[in-house]
GUTOR-564564 format. One record per residue: residue in three letters; z, y, x of N, C-alpha, C in turn. Coordinates in steps of 0.02 Angstrom, whole numbers, padded with zeros to 5 digits, always signed. Atoms other than C-alpha are relative to their C-alpha. Layout:
<sites>
AlaZYXZYXZYX ...
</sites>
This chain:
<sites>
Met+00000-00059+00042+00000+00000+00000+00000+00062+00044 Arg-00002-00064-00034-00042+00174+00062+00047+00047-00037 Phe-00050-00044+00030+00088+00308+00032-00022+00072+00005 Asp+00005-00072+00000+00070+00489-00019+00063+00026-00035 Glu-00061-00028+00028+00197+00608-00095+00015-00027-00069 Glu-00011+00023+00068+00171+00538-00269+00024-00072-00002 Thr-00020+00070+00003+00200+00355-00223+00067-00012+00034 Met-00065+00010-00032+00357+00381-00118+00054+00005-00052 Ser-00057-00003+00046+00520+00348-00209+00042+00062+00015 Thr-00038-00062-00007+00648+00487-00230+00036+00005+00066 Ala-00036-00002-00063+00745+00440-00074-00047+00014+00058 Ser+00047-00006-00055+00586+00453+00028-00045+00061-00006 His+00043-00058+00007+00511+00617-00031+00003+00043+00062 Gln+00003-00040-00060+00455+00707+00126-00067+00035+00001 Pro+00064-00035-00005+00321+00838+00158-00042-00030+00055 Gly+00043+00017-00056+00172+00808+00267-00025-00071+00001 Leu+00025+00069+00000+00122+00634+00211-00075-00003-00009 Gly+00073+00000+00005-00058+00687+00190-00024+00003-00072 Ser+00029-00003+00067-00174+00701+00043-00001-00069-00031 Pro-00001+00065+00033-00175+00563-00089-00058-00043+00022 Thr+00052+00048-00020-00270+00408-00037+00003-00060-00047 Glu+00001+00058+00044-00320+00251-00129+00046-00055+00026 Thr-00040+00057-00020-00210+00098-00127-00045-00055+00026 Val+00044+00050-00031-00286-00030-00008+00031-00069+00002 Ala-00033+00065-00002-00157-00169-00015+00054-00003-00053 Ala-00049-00005+00054-00074-00154-00183+00033-00067-00011 Pro-00035+00062+00014+00060-00284-00221-00024-00030-00065 Ser+00029+00034+00057+00011-00413-00349+00048-00003-00059 Thr-00048+00005+00054+00172-00409-00452+00047+00059+00002 Pro-00049-00054+00000+00300-00278-00506+00055-00011+00051 Gly-00053+00015-00048+00431-00366-00399-00023+00016+00071 Ala+00027-00014-00066+00319-00353-00246-00005+00075+00011 Gln+00005-00073-00006+00288-00168-00280+00068+00031+00011 Glu-00068-00026-00008+00473-00136-00297+00026-00012+00070 Gln-00024+00014-00068+00508-00221-00130-00035+00046+00050 Ile+00034-00045-00046+00375-00117-00043+00031+00070-00003 Met-00032-00065+00005+00455+00041-00111+00069-00001+00034 Ala-00065+00005-00033+00624-00022-00050-00007-00001+00075 Val+00014-00002-00072+00550-00053+00122-00012+00072+00022 Ala+00014-00070-00017+00485+00125+00123+00064+00041+00002 Asp-00064-00036+00001+00656+00194+00074+00041-00015+00063 Thr-00042+00019-00058+00743+00097+00212-00029+00026+00065 Leu+00031-00026-00060+00617+00149+00343+00018+00074+00010 Val-00015-00071-00005+00650+00332+00303+00074+00011+00014 Leu-00072-00014-00004+00838+00324+00282+00032-00029+00063 Ala-00033+00033-00057+00883+00201+00420-00032+00017+00067 Tyr+00036-00008-00063+00749+00237+00549-00031+00070+00009 Gly+00035-00064-00004+00681+00410+00509-00074-00008+00009 Leu+00071+00015-00007+00509+00331+00502-00033+00007-00069 His+00034-00013+00063+00390+00390+00366-00065-00040-00003 Pro+00059+00043+00000+00263+00255+00321-00059+00032-00036 Ala+00062-00019+00033+00083+00297+00281-00032-00059-00034 Glu+00030+00061+00029+00037+00117+00242+00047-00059+00013 Ile-00041+00061-00005+00134-00044+00208-00041-00057-00028 Thr+00040+00057+00021+00045-00211+00199+00041-00064+00008 Arg-00036+00064-00003+00126-00378+00158-00039-00049+00042 Ile+00030+00053-00041+00093-00515+00286+00020-00066-00031 Pro-00017+00061+00036+00083-00685+00200+00046-00047+00038 Glu-00040+00047-00038+00161-00783+00344+00074+00019-00003 Gly-00072-00012-00001+00349-00802+00350+00034-00044-00051 Thr-00034+00046+00046+00454-00942+00276+00072+00021-00012 Ala-00071-00020+00008+00628-00866+00303+00007+00075-00013 Thr-00003-00072+00011+00586-00680+00292-00064+00022-00035 Asp+00060-00032+00026+00465-00565+00202-00023+00050+00052 Asn+00024-00038-00057+00355-00482+00333-00052+00052-00022 Tyr+00045-00054+00017+00260-00318+00328-00027+00033+00063 Ala+00030-00043-00051+00140-00222+00439+00006+00072-00023 Ile-00012-00070+00017+00179-00037+00444-00044+00045+00043 Val+00033-00054-00037+00073+00112+00494+00036+00064-00018 Asp-00035-00062+00014+00171+00274+00513-00048+00059-00002 Gln+00042-00059+00008+00108+00451+00492-00040+00018+00062 Thr+00035-00015-00063+00057+00462+00675-00054-00051+00016 Gly+00048+00054-00013-00050+00305+00662+00029-00057+00040 Arg-00031+00053-00038+00074+00201+00760+00018-00059-00046 Arg-00011+00060+00041+00095+00022+00700+00067-00032+00017 His-00065+00033-00006+00257-00074+00673-00001-00064-00040 Phe-00007+00064+00035+00316-00241+00605+00070-00002-00030 Val-00064+00003+00034+00456-00264+00478+00014-00071-00024 Lys-00025+00063+00027+00557-00420+00438+00055+00016-00051 Val-00050-00009+00052+00651-00414+00273+00037-00066-00011 Tyr-00041+00060+00007+00795-00538+00261+00016-00011-00074 Arg-00003+00014+00071+00804-00624+00093+00071-00006-00027 Thr-00070+00004+00022+00992-00644+00088+00044+00033+00051 Arg-00048-00031-00046+01138-00550+00161+00052-00050+00025 Ser-00052+00048-00018+01243-00708+00176-00007-00027+00070 Ser+00011+00027-00067+01164-00759+00342-00018+00054+00050 Leu+00019-00054-00045+01146-00589+00423+00031-00006+00069 Asp-00030+00011-00066+01265-00638+00563-00047-00041+00044 Leu+00047+00041-00037+01141-00773+00615-00064+00038+00014 Asp+00060-00040-00010+00994-00656+00591+00010+00050+00058 Leu-00015-00047-00054+01078-00527+00704+00002-00036+00067 Ala-00002+00038-00063+01113-00661+00835-00069-00018+00024 Ser+00069+00015-00020+00928-00706+00833-00033+00061+00032 Val+00029-00061-00029+00876-00526+00863+00031+00014+00068 Glu-00033-00011-00064+01006-00511+01001-00025-00047+00054 Leu+00027+00047-00049+00937-00667+01085-00069+00023+00024 Ser+00065-00028-00019+00763-00591+01083+00009+00058+00049 Glu-00013-00056-00045+00833-00433+01163+00026-00024+00067 Tyr-00026+00027-00062+00926-00536+01292-00057-00026+00044 Ala+00059+00024-00036+00763-00621+01340-00041+00058+00028 Ala+00040-00057-00022+00671-00455+01349+00034+00036+00059 Asp-00037-00033-00054+00808-00380+01459-00007-00039+00065 Gly+00009+00041-00060+00776-00524+01580-00072-00004+00023 Gly+00069-00002-00022+00591-00485+01596-00047-00046-00038 Val+00043+00043+00040+00525-00607+01465-00042+00043-00048 Ala+00044-00038+00045+00377-00543+01364+00019-00016-00072 Thr-00017+00007+00071+00443-00517+01187-00016+00066-00034 Ala+00001-00062+00038+00424-00391+01048+00070+00030+00002 Arg-00064-00035-00002+00562-00260+01051+00020+00022-00071 Ala-00026-00026+00063+00672-00221+00901+00016+00074+00008 Thr-00016-00072+00001+00688-00037+00855+00068+00009-00033 Arg-00067-00010+00028+00867+00017+00827-00001+00055-00053 Thr-00006-00050+00053+00919+00117+00674+00030+00064+00028 Arg-00032-00063-00020+00987+00293+00680+00072-00011+00022 Gln-00068+00018-00019+01158+00211+00694+00002-00049+00059 His+00007+00043-00058+01095+00109+00842+00010-00074-00017 Glu-00007+00069+00022+01096-00054+00742-00068-00036+00008 Leu+00061+00040-00006+00971-00196+00771-00026-00021-00068 Ile+00020+00015+00069+00968-00236+00584+00028+00054-00045 Ala-00022-00049+00049+00974-00105+00448+00033-00036-00058 Thr-00038+00038+00051+01108-00166+00328+00026+00043-00057 His-00031-00044+00050+01158-00013+00226-00048+00025-00053 Gly+00049-00022+00049+00998+00018+00131-00009-00052-00056 Arg+00014+00045+00055+00921-00070-00018-00018-00070+00024 Leu+00021+00065-00027+00853-00209+00093+00026-00007+00072 Pro-00015+00012-00071+00923-00286+00253-00065-00016+00037 Met+00063+00011-00034+00782-00279+00379+00004+00022+00073 Ser+00007-00021-00069+00732-00261+00560-00070+00027+00011 Leu+00063-00033-00015+00594-00154+00632-00019-00015+00072 Trp+00021+00026-00065+00491-00213+00780-00060+00038+00026 Ser+00061-00026-00030+00364-00147+00902-00058-00046-00018 Tyr+00059+00038+00018+00189-00203+00856-00038-00018+00064 Val+00038+00023-00059+00094-00307+00984-00073-00005-00020 Pro+00069-00003+00026-00090-00261+00961-00046-00050+00035 His+00056+00037-00029-00248-00361+00991+00021-00069+00026 Thr-00023+00066-00020-00169-00532+00996-00020-00053-00051 Glu+00005+00057+00045-00190-00704+00922+00055-00049+00019 Thr-00053+00047-00015-00063-00844+00910-00027-00058+00041 Ala+00019+00058-00040-00062-00998+01020-00015-00061-00043 Glu+00012+00057+00043-00083-01110+00869-00075-00017-00002 Gly+00069+00022-00001-00244-01206+00897-00044+00035+00050 Thr+00042-00040-00046-00301-01089+01036+00016-00013+00073 Leu-00017+00013-00070-00228-01166+01194-00059-00035+00034 Thr+00057+00026-00036-00370-01194+01314-00005+00037+00067 Gly+00012-00034-00063-00420-01154+01493+00062+00027+00033 Ala-00055-00031-00037-00306-01033+01585+00061+00013-00044 Arg-00056-00013+00044-00196-01012+01432+00056-00052+00009 Trp-00052+00051-00009-00106-01176+01469+00050+00022+00053 Ala-00044-00021-00054-00036-01111+01633+00039+00063-00019 Ala-00034-00061+00021+00003-00941+01557+00059-00015-00046 Val-00053+00019+00047+00104-01020+01417+00056-00037+00037 Gly-00051+00036-00038+00193-01137+01539+00043+00047+00041 Ala-00038-00049-00040+00243-00991+01652+00046+00042-00044 Ala-00042-00040+00045+00305-00887+01505+00059-00040-00026 Met-00055+00042+00025+00407-01031+01438+00050-00014+00055 Gly-00045+00010-00056+00479-01066+01610+00044+00060+00013 Arg-00039-00062-00009+00533-00884+01629+00051+00007-00056 Leu-00046-00004+00056+00609-00890+01456+00059-00046+00009 His-00055+00048-00007+00710-01047+01488+00044+00017+00060 Ser-00040-00021-00057+00765-00982+01658+00048+00056-00020 Arg-00043-00054+00023+00832-00825+01576+00054-00025-00048 Leu-00048+00023+00050+00915-00915+01430+00052-00048+00030 Ala-00050+00043-00034+01003-01034+01552+00061+00041+00020 Thr-00057-00044-00019+01113-00883+01594+00036+00028-00061 His-00030-00029+00060+01158-00844+01414+00073-00023-00007 Pro-00071+00017+00002+01347-00838+01388+00020-00048-00056 Ala-00019+00044+00055+01342-00943+01229+00011-00072+00023 Ala-00007+00069-00023+01323-01106+01326-00034-00008+00068 Ala+00030+00016-00065+01294-01161+01505-00042-00063-00005 Pro+00040+00061+00001+01159-01292+01538+00042-00061+00019 Thr-00034+00063-00015+01224-01470+01536-00050-00057-00004 Leu+00041+00060+00007+01151-01645+01553+00030-00043-00055 Glu-00022+00040+00057+01161-01747+01393-00045-00062-00005 Pro+00041+00061+00006+01100-01924+01352-00066+00015-00037 Gly+00064-00011+00031+00915-01918+01315-00009-00036-00067 Ala+00006+00039+00062+00935-02049+01179+00024+00038-00061 Ala-00026-00038+00056+01023-01919+01072-00048+00054-00024 Val+00050-00049+00021+00865-01814+01054-00011-00003-00075 Cys+00006+00007+00073+00846-01883+00879+00036-00063-00023 Asp-00039+00054+00031+00937-02002+00762-00047-00043-00041 Val+00049+00043+00034+00825-02147+00713+00028-00026-00065 Thr-00030+00024+00062+00947-02212+00583-00007+00051-00055 Ala+00008-00053+00050+00948-02045+00495-00073+00010-00019 Ala+00071-00007+00014+00759-02033+00511-00024-00055-00047 Arg+00020+00055+00043+00739-02204+00432+00024+00012-00072 Asp-00026-00015+00067+00850-02151+00286-00042+00054-00033 Arg+00040-00054+00030+00751-01990+00261-00068-00025-00022 Leu+00065+00027+00018+00586-02084+00263+00005-00047-00059 Asp-00010+00043+00059+00654-02214+00142+00003+00041-00064 Arg-00007-00042+00059+00703-02077+00020-00066+00035-00018 Leu+00063-00035+00013+00538-01986+00041-00052-00048-00029 Ile+00047+00050+00026+00434-02143+00014+00016-00017-00072 Leu-00021+00015+00069+00535-02184-00142-00018+00057-00047 Ala+00015-00057+00043+00514-02008-00209-00074+00004-00016 Tyr+00072+00000+00013+00325-02017-00188-00020-00056-00047 Gln+00019+00058+00042+00315-02189-00266+00020+00010-00073 His-00022-00011+00069+00407-02127-00421-00032+00062-00032 Arg+00035-00057+00031+00297-01974-00448-00053-00026-00047 Pro+00047+00026+00049+00191-01997-00604-00073+00005+00022 Arg+00068-00007-00026+00034-01935-00517+00003+00035+00068 Gln+00002-00027-00068-00015-01888-00341-00068+00029+00014 Gly+00062-00030-00023-00145-01771-00272-00021-00032+00065 Glu+00027+00029-00062-00249-01808-00118+00050+00007+00058 Phe-00046-00010-00055-00123-01732+00002+00063-00042-00008 Glu-00060+00041+00012+00025-01820-00078-00014-00073+00014 Thr+00019+00069-00015-00067-01986-00068-00001-00011+00075 Trp+00002+00005-00073-00099-01954+00117+00070+00003+00029 Ala-00067-00007-00027+00080-01898+00148+00042-00063-00010 Leu-00035+00064+00011+00148-02059+00071-00023-00051+00051 Arg+00026+00048-00049+00035-02163+00183+00026+00018+00070 Ala-00024-00021-00066+00086-02060+00336+00074-00016+00008 Ala-00072+00015-00003+00271-02080+00294+00011-00075+00012 Cys-00005+00073-00010+00247-02269+00284-00019-00019+00072 Glu+00020+00013-00069+00157-02268+00452+00055+00019+00049 Arg-00056-00019-00044+00301-02174+00533+00058-00048-00006 His-00054+00048+00011+00428-02290+00455-00012-00064+00039 Ala+00017+00064-00031+00336-02439+00528+00008+00001+00076 Val-00003-00003-00073+00346-02375+00708+00068+00024+00025 Leu-00066-00024-00021+00530-02324+00711+00032-00047+00051 Gly-00025+00046-00052+00570-02480+00813-00026+00020+00068 Asp+00027-00025-00063+00453-02414+00948+00036+00064+00022 Val-00035-00062-00016+00541-02246+00938+00069-00016+00029 Glu-00065+00019-00027+00709-02330+00967-00005-00022+00072 Arg+00009+00022-00070+00642-02411+01125-00016+00059+00046 Ile+00016-00060-00040+00571-02245+01186+00064+00038+00015 Leu-00062-00038-00010+00739-02159+01161+00047-00035+00048 Ala-00046+00038-00044+00835-02297+01247-00021+00005+00073 Ser+00024-00003-00069+00726-02273+01402+00009+00069+00032 Leu-00004-00068-00025+00763-02087+01421+00060+00010+00046 Pro-00056-00017-00043+00871-02021+01564+00040+00058-00030 Pro-00035-00062+00021+01001-01882+01543-00047+00060+00007 Leu+00046-00057+00002+00911-01720+01500+00039+00065-00011 Thr-00034-00065+00004+00953-01534+01503+00005+00024-00071 Val-00012-00034+00064+01031-01455+01350+00026+00070+00016 Gln-00020-00069-00012+01045-01266+01350-00023+00043-00059 Val+00024-00047+00050+01016-01112+01242-00077+00004+00005 Met+00073-00001+00003+00834-01111+01185-00023+00054-00049 His+00031-00045+00049+00715-01004+01084+00017-00021-00070 Gly-00018+00026+00065+00744-01116+00934-00058-00015-00046 Asp+00059+00013+00042+00571-01110+00856-00063+00014+00041 Leu+00054-00015-00047+00452-01110+01004-00061-00043-00016 Ala+00061+00033+00020+00291-01163+00920-00059+00048+00007 Gly+00060-00040-00010+00112-01101+00929-00001+00067-00037 Pro+00003-00064+00037+00128-00969+00790+00046+00054+00028 Asn-00048-00049-00026+00271-00885+00884-00014+00021+00072 Val+00022-00022-00066+00176-00859+01047-00064+00040-00010 Leu+00057-00044+00009+00057-00710+01047-00038+00006+00065 Leu+00043-00001-00060-00089-00715+01168-00048+00059-00003 Lys+00051-00052-00007-00198-00574+01230-00047-00025+00055 Thr+00048+00036-00044-00353-00652+01310+00036-00062+00028 Asp-00031+00059-00030-00276-00776+01434+00072+00011+00021 Asp-00069-00016-00018-00103-00697+01448+00045-00005-00061 Val-00049-00001+00054+00055-00714+01345+00024+00071-00009 Ala-00020-00069+00014+00084-00545+01264+00072+00004-00024 Ala-00069-00002+00026+00247-00590+01175+00018-00068-00029 Ile-00030+00057+00035+00359-00732+01119+00045+00031-00053 Val-00033-00034+00056+00429-00690+00947+00039-00050-00042 Asp-00036+00040+00051+00540-00754+00805+00051-00048+00031 Phe-00053+00040-00030+00690-00816+00904+00049-00023-00055 Gly-00057+00022+00040+00828-00917+00823+00064+00025+00032 Pro-00063-00017-00032+01013-00889+00856+00011-00042+00062 Pro-00008+00036-00064+01075-00946+01028+00035-00067-00009 Thr-00024+00068+00013+01093-01132+00996-00025-00047+00055 Pro+00023+00047-00052+01089-01267+01132-00045-00054-00029 Gly+00045+00055+00018+00951-01396+01124-00032-00028+00062 Tyr+00032+00034-00056+00848-01511+01233-00061+00040+00024 Leu+00057-00035-00028+00729-01417+01348-00064-00041-00007 Ala+00059+00043+00002+00611-01566+01351-00035+00004-00068 Trp+00030-00004+00067+00585-01552+01163-00035+00066-00010 Glu+00032-00065+00009+00549-01366+01166-00063+00006+00042 Ile+00061+00001-00042+00426-01389+01309-00056-00037-00036 Met+00050+00041+00032+00336-01525+01215-00023+00029-00067 Arg+00018-00026+00065+00341-01438+01048-00056+00052+00006 Leu+00053-00049-00011+00238-01294+01115-00060-00032+00035 Gly+00055+00030-00038+00136-01398+01238-00042-00048-00040 Cys+00038+00044+00044+00085-01520+01103-00011+00034-00067 Asp+00022-00034+00060+00034-01388+00978-00053-00044-00034 Pro+00044+00051+00029-00050-01507+00854-00074+00020-00005 Lys+00070-00021+00008-00206-01404+00823-00035+00006+00068 Ser+00030-00002-00067-00234-01375+01009-00012-00071+00026 Phe+00008+00070-00019-00207-01561+01039-00063-00028-00032 Gln+00057+00027+00037-00337-01600+00906-00065+00030+00024 Ser+00063-00033-00019-00466-01472+00962-00021-00016+00071 Asn+00017+00015-00070-00456-01517+01147-00022-00072+00011 Gly+00009+00071-00015-00461-01706+01132+00051-00021+00052 Val-00056+00023-00041-00339-01814+01229-00009+00017+00074 Glu+00009-00010-00072-00416-01797+01402+00010+00073+00020 Arg-00007-00071-00017-00433-01608+01403+00070+00025-00016 Trp-00068-00020+00015-00264-01589+01318+00047-00020+00056 Leu-00045+00023-00053-00179-01693+01453-00008+00043+00062 Gln+00009-00045-00057-00257-01585+01589+00034+00067-00012 Gly-00033-00063+00018-00198-01430+01498+00076-00006+00003 Tyr-00073+00010+00000-00023-01501+01476+00026-00005+00071 Ala-00020+00004-00071-00015-01542+01662+00001+00070+00031 Asp+00000-00069-00024-00064-01361+01700+00061+00038-00025 Leu-00059-00032+00029+00072-01301+01582+00064-00022+00037 Ala-00060+00026-00032+00202-01414+01664+00007+00026+00071 Leu-00003-00027-00069+00157-01357+01841+00021+00073+00000 Ala-00018-00071+00003+00167-01174+01792+00072+00009-00022 Tyr-00070-00002+00023+00331-01205+01702+00047-00013+00059 Arg-00042+00018-00058+00405-01287+01858+00004+00057+00050 Asp+00000-00056-00046+00353-01139+01965+00044+00057-00026 Ala-00037-00056+00030+00433-01016+01844+00074-00017-00011 Asn-00069+00021+00012+00592-01118+01816+00017-00058+00048 Pro-00006+00053-00051+00618-01215+01979+00067-00037-00002 Thr-00065+00034+00002+00801-01258+01943+00004-00052-00055 Ala+00000+00051+00053+00757-01362+01789-00012-00069+00030 Pro+00009+00067-00027+00776-01548+01827-00070-00027-00014 Ala+00067+00028+00008+00612-01641+01852-00005-00045-00062 Asp+00002+00046+00057+00660-01765+01716-00017+00035-00065 Asp+00015-00035+00062+00645-01630+01583-00075+00004-00012 Leu+00073-00001+00007+00459-01615+01618-00029-00070-00005 Leu+00027+00068-00001+00426-01798+01657+00014-00038-00065 Ser-00019+00035+00061+00515-01857+01499-00024+00036-00063 Ser+00016-00040+00059+00444-01723+01384-00048-00035-00047 Leu+00047+00034+00044+00303-01832+01319+00036-00051-00044 Arg-00038+00048+00041+00424-01968+01264+00044+00036-00051 Val-00043-00038+00045+00542-01841+01190-00039+00028-00060 Gly+00041-00029+00053+00405-01754+01092-00027-00052-00048 Cys+00026+00054+00041+00329-01915+01030+00054-00026-00047 Ala-00055+00026+00041+00498-01980+00968+00020+00050-00053 Ala-00023-00051+00047+00548-01815+00887-00050+00010-00056 Met+00050-00010+00053+00384-01795+00794-00001-00059-00049 Leu+00001+00059+00044+00389-01973+00728+00063-00006-00042 Cys-00062+00001+00040+00569-01951+00669+00001+00055-00053 Ser-00001-00056+00045+00527-01791+00577-00035-00018-00066 Thr+00033+00010+00065+00485-01792+00392-00039+00062-00023 Phe+00037-00060+00019+00420-01614+00383-00063+00005+00043 Pro+00011-00025+00069+00289-01566+00330-00021-00053-00050 Leu+00016+00052+00049+00260-01734+00247+00041+00008-00063 Ser-00046-00006+00056+00408-01695+00135-00011+00062-00042 Ala+00007-00065+00033+00347-01523+00082-00018-00006-00075 Pro+00016+00004+00072+00267-01576-00085+00060-00020-00043 Val-00058+00023+00037+00433-01656-00136+00057+00052+00005 Glu-00059-00041-00011+00562-01538-00060-00013+00075-00001 Arg+00016-00072-00004+00473-01370-00036-00072+00011-00022 Pro+00069-00003+00023+00316-01372-00144-00031+00070+00005 His+00027-00068-00005+00299-01182-00135-00032+00014+00067 Leu+00029-00010-00067+00252-01200+00049-00068-00034+00007 Val+00061+00041-00009+00106-01318+00019-00062+00042-00014 Asp+00066-00032+00007-00063-01238+00050-00047-00035+00049 Ala+00050+00032-00043-00221-01281+00146+00022+00000+00073 Ala-00021-00005-00070-00146-01222+00311+00053-00052+00015 Leu-00053+00049-00012+00009-01331+00294-00029-00071-00002 Glu+00030+00067+00004-00095-01482+00243-00037-00015+00065 Ser+00037+00010-00062-00206-01459+00396+00048-00012+00058 Tyr-00050+00009-00052-00054-01441+00509+00033-00068-00004 Ala-00032+00066+00008+00027-01597+00436-00044-00056+00026 Arg+00045+00052-00023-00126-01703+00468-00007+00001+00076 Ala+00008-00006-00072-00148-01636+00645+00063-00025+00036 Arg-00063+00019-00033+00036-01663+00688+00010-00076-00003 His-00007+00072+00007+00037-01841+00622-00048-00036+00046 Glu+00049+00031-00045-00122-01885+00717+00023+00006+00072 Ala-00024-00010-00069-00049-01810+00877+00057-00048+00016 Ala-00058+00043-00013+00113-01909+00859-00021-00073+00009 Leu+00022+00070-00006+00024-02076+00832-00042-00011+00063 Thr+00040+00005-00062-00098-02043+00975+00045-00003+00061 Leu-00048+00001-00055+00046-02004+01092+00034-00068+00005 Leu-00033+00065-00001+00134-02163+01042-00046-00054+00028 Glu+00048+00051-00021-00022-02268+01069-00016+00004+00075 Gln+00023-00010-00069-00065-02193+01239+00056+00024+00047 Leu-00055-00029-00038+00108-02146+01303+00004-00024+00072 Pro-00005+00021-00071+00111-02256+01461-00053+00033+00044 Val+00054-00030-00039-00058-02191+01520+00011+00075+00009 Leu-00011-00072-00003-00016-02010+01479+00057+00017+00047 Glu-00057-00013-00044+00152-02018+01566-00017-00012+00073 Ala+00020+00014-00069+00077-02095+01722-00042+00058+00028 Ala+00042-00056-00022-00052-01956+01731+00041+00063+00011 Leu-00043-00058-00009+00081-01822+01707+00042-00006+00062 Arg-00042+00011-00060+00190-01898+01841-00041+00011+00064 Asp+00044-00012-00058+00043-01898+01963-00013+00074+00011 Ala+00014-00071-00005+00006-01716+01924+00059+00040+00027 Leu-00060-00038-00020+00186-01662+01957+00026-00021+00069 Arg-00023+00021-00066+00202-01750+02125-00009+00056+00051 
</sites>
C-alpha cells in the first residue's frame, strides 16, 4: 500500500508525504488493511520513520513480514510478531543476530526504536525493523559453483563467533542423540494412521502417505547410522540455518537472517541442513552436489579451524538420519494445512528424495568427503 496524507491513520498524520498516489499493493481483506495501518502507526511512533509504501511479503511462518519504502526512498524490512507471549524469545533471537553481526558475520542489522529497543513493544503491534539487503536471492535451490565455498566460509565464521556466546560453551555430546528414533517411529505411526483414516486424499496427500511409509521402513537403518556416530560438538547455533535464510549477492553471502534464540544444538546437523539444501541437491545431481559439499566443508574448516574434524566428517550421516526421522513437511496436510502450497509440496518431494538418496549412497559419499578433507 502506498501512503499519502489521506491514508495515514490519525497517529501518523505528518506533512510532506507527497501528493496522493494510487494503491499498488492493497491488502486483500479488511484485517490485512488494518494491520498495514497499524504497521504505519508503529513505524512513525516508535521509529520516527514515515512510510511511503508498505507491501506484505507472503513468506513467513512465525511472523508477518513487510517491505517498507520510506519518504526518502530508502528500503526497510519489518517483522510483526503475532503474539506477545513469546516476545522474550523473539528478543533473544534478535540479540543473537546482533551478537553475530558484532563479531563480523554478515547479517541484516536491526534498527533500534527511539527508546533504543530492538523490538517495538509499546505500539499497536510488536515488531522489529531491519536494514534491507538489496539485490539478493536466497540460497534455496541456487547453490552452485563458487557459492558452495562462500556459504561454507560464512557458516564457519558464524559458528566460530557463536562458540563464544555466553549462553553455552561448546561441548562434546554423543552423536547418537542427534535424533530419537523411537519418537520418530511413533510420530510416523500416528501420521500414517491419520492419513489412512482421511475420507479422501489429494495427490500430495497420497504421496505424503507413501513417503511416510518409506521413512518408517528405513528407521532400522537410521538406528544403525546413529549408533556409529562419534561424540559431536554441541553449541549455540543459528537455529534455522536453511537455504531461505541465507541471502546471496552473485557468488557472495550478503547476509544470514532469521536467527532463533541462543539454543545449543549439533553443529554437524546445521552444517548438513544448509549444505544439503534439497532443491540444490536436486538441481545439481549427486556428483556435482558432492563436489559442492566438499568445497563447502573445506571453506568451513578454514573459517572455523577449532571445530573438531568429526563434525564435518559425520555431517552426512547426521543429516541423513535427521531428515529421515523428521515428519515435516509430510505432516503439513494433517497438522498445518494452511501451510500447504505448491512451494511446500515441491520442497517436501525434494527433501524426501535427498534423504533416500543419501541413505542409499552414504558409504560412497562419506568416503569421497573424507578424501576431500585430508
